[in-house]
C-alpha positions in Angstrom: 0.0 -0.1 0.1 1.7 2.7 -1.4 -0.6 6.2 -1.6 -1.2 9.8 -1.6 -2.1 11.7 1.4 -1.4 15.2 2.8 2.2 16.2 1.2 4.0 19.6 2.7 5.8 21.5 0.2 7.2 24.0 2.1 6.0 27.4 4.5 2.9 29.1 3.5 3.6 31.6 5.3 5.8 34.6 3.8 9.0 34.8 5.9 8.4 31.8 8.0 10.1 28.8 8.1 8.5 25.1 9.5 5.0 26.5 9.4 3.8 23.4 7.4 0.5 22.1 9.3 -2.7 20.6 8.3 -5.2 22.3 9.8 -8.4 20.4 10.7 -10.6 18.0 8.3 -9.6 14.5 8.0 -7.7 12.3 5.8 -8.9 8.5 4.8 -7.0 6.4 2.5 -8.0 2.6 1.4 -5.4 1.1 -0.5 -5.4 -2.7 -1.5 -8.2 -3.4 1.0 -6.3 -1.7 3.8 -7.5 1.4 5.7 -5.5 4.1 7.2 -8.0 5.6 9.7 -4.7 7.9 11.0 -1.0 8.7 11.1 -0.5 11.1 13.9 3.4 12.9 14.1 4.5 14.3 17.3 6.6 16.9 17.4 8.7 18.7 20.1 7.8 22.6 21.1 9.8 23.9 18.2 7.8 21.5 15.2 11.5 20.8 14.3 11.8 17.2 15.9 9.5 14.5 15.9 9.4 12.1 18.5 7.0 9.9 17.5 5.0 8.4 14.5 1.2 6.5 15.2 -0.7 4.7 12.5 -4.2 3.6 12.6 -4.7 1.0 10.4 -7.9 -1.4 9.7 -8.0 -4.3 7.5 -4.4 -5.1 7.6 -4.6 -7.9 9.7 -1.1 -11.0 9.2 0.1 -8.4 7.0 3.3 -6.3 7.0 3.4 -2.9 7.0 6.7 -1.0 7.1 6.9 2.7 7.9 9.2 5.0 6.2 10.2 8.2 7.1 12.0 10.2 4.6 13.8 13.7 4.1 15.7 13.8 7.3 17.6 11.5 9.9 17.4 10.7 13.5 18.7 12.4 16.0 19.8 13.1 19.4 21.6 9.9 20.0 18.8 8.0 18.6 20.1 5.1 16.0 16.6 3.2 15.8 13.0 2.7 16.0 11.3 1.2 19.0 7.9 0.1 17.9 4.6 -0.6 20.1 1.4 -1.8 19.4 -0.6 -4.3 17.5 1.8 -6.5 15.8 3.0 -10.3 16.5 6.9 -9.6 17.3 7.2 -8.8 20.6 6.3 -5.4 22.1 9.2 -3.3 22.0 10.2 -4.0 18.5 13.7 -2.2 17.1 14.4 -1.7 13.9 17.6 0.7 12.4 15.5 2.5 9.6 12.0 1.6 8.4 10.1 -0.4 11.2 8.3 -3.2 9.2 6.0 -5.0 12.0 3.5 -8.0 11.1 -0.1 -6.2 11.6 -2.0 -8.5 14.6 -5.5 -10.1 13.9 -8.0 -7.4 15.0 -10.6 -4.6 13.3 -8.3 -1.4 14.5 -4.2 -1.9 14.7 -2.5 1.0 16.1 1.1 0.8 16.0 3.6 3.9 17.3 7.1 4.1 16.6 9.6 6.4 18.4 12.8 7.2 18.2 15.4 5.2 20.1 19.0 5.5 22.1 21.6 3.2 22.2 22.6 0.5 24.0 21.1 -2.6 25.5 17.3 -3.0 25.2 17.3 0.9 23.2 15.3 3.3 25.6 12.6 5.5 23.8 14.6 9.1 23.1 16.0 11.3 20.5 14.3 12.5 17.9 13.8 12.7 13.8 14.5 16.0 12.2 13.9 17.3 9.0 10.8 14.9 8.1 9.0 15.4 4.6 6.9 12.6 4.3 6.0 8.9 5.5 5.7 6.5 3.6 3.2 3.5 4.3 3.6 -0.3 2.6 1.2 -2.8 3.4 2.0 -6.3 1.7 
């Protein structure tokens, strides 16, 4: 499942950088038998550092979901993604670049991925900076 959605191509306020925001309304994607109910990017107070990505998806039980952030990189000592939620792998699940999980049975699944620090089990921390897009693939 790869599809179009809300794309931020740059700031809309002259002289103000980083004012990319989606305000109001709702976006729902139905692609190849799966429905993306929501994608939520949580940011720090400055709006420049993404601290988590949450995906709510329906109709994808037993399929793999790949979450691919692009346009930036992990920062603040984060070297991997730490994912929790409704998937079959042991939670929390860690992945170095684009998290890939198998969606668990059920009507709706929520998967939340946060940048994780080095060492041990990889505690949540750090951030992703410069994100421009979040690609989703269900196979």
